[in-house]
N, C-alpha and C positions, 0 to 999 in steps of 0.2 A: 504494500500500500504506500501511496505517496504521503509525504508529510502534511501537505495541505488538506488532504482528505481526512486525516486523523483529527486535525484541529479545525474542522468545519464549524463556523460560528452558529449555524442553525441547529446543529446537533447539541451544542452546549446549552442552548436556551430552551430546548425541549424538556418537558417534565419527564422524569425517569420512567414513569408508567407507559409513556408513549414511545419510548425508544425500543429498538429491536434488541434481541438477545445478544447479537453480535456486538452491537455498540456498547451494551452494558458490560459485556465481558472485557472489552478493551478498557473501559473506565475502571473496572474492578481490578484488572491486572496492574494498573498504574498505582493502586493503593498498596502501600507497604504492609505486608502481613505474612506470617509464616505459612508455608505450604500454599501460597497464593495460586500458583498455576494449577495445581491439582484440584484445589477447592473450587476455584472459579470455573474450571471446565466441567465440573460435575453439577454445578448449581443450575436450577431452573430460574425462569424469569422473576418470579416473585421473591425467590431467595436472593437473587442478584440485587434487586431493588432494595430489599431490606438490608443487605450487606453494605451497599453504597451509602444508604441513608444513615446507617449506624456509624460508618467511617467518617462521614461528613458532619455528623452531629445534628442531623435533621430529625426533629420530632415528627413522628408519624401520627398526626392528629386524626382521629377517626372522624369521618364525615358526620354532620349533624343528622340525627335520626329523623326520618320522615314522619310527619304527623299522620297518625292513623285517622282514617275516615271515621266520622262519627257514625255510630250505628243508626240504621234507618229505623224509622218509627215502626214498631211492631204492629202488624195488622191482626185483627181478630179473625177467627175462622170465617165468620159471616161476611166480613169485608173482603176476604180473599175470594170467597165463592161469588160474591157480587161482581168482583173485578173479572173473574173467569167468564161469567155470563156476558159481560160487556165486551170482552175481547172476542168471544165466540161470535157475537152478533157482528162485530166489526170485520172479522175474518170472512164471514159469509158474503159481505158486501164488497170485499176487495177483489179487484180483477188482476192485480199484479201478483205473480207467483212469489217473488222474493219477499214482498210485504206479508203475504199470507204465511210464508215460512217463518218469518220473524214472530208473527202473532202466535203461531203454533208453538214455538219454543217458549214464549212468555207464558202461554197457558200451561204448558208442561211444568215449568218452574213453579208456577203458582199452585198447581195440583200437588206437587211434592211438598211445598211449603205448608199447604193445608193439612197434609198428613202428619207433618212434624209437630204442628201446633195442637195436636189432639190431646 
């Protein structure tokens, strides 16, 4: 490899997770560590990223947890059955096959839900 390819500025600015394993190995080999060549050649990408971050002193902050969706309002069995009847009526009047398929799946889900709420 040429020297200019190793010191490519775009590669240095890339986050470690976006780099290829080959690039990560080059960076890891440059880090002084006992048994570096053997250890680096056996590492997988996530291990290489962790090794480089540890060597550089980068704290690996976990991403913020996603907010869980608020549970939907529980429907009573009677409300579920009423909704099924409405969807069946709508399904009869629909000409579009894809829309009818969507309605069929919704009806199926509601029927399962009504059995669970017993």
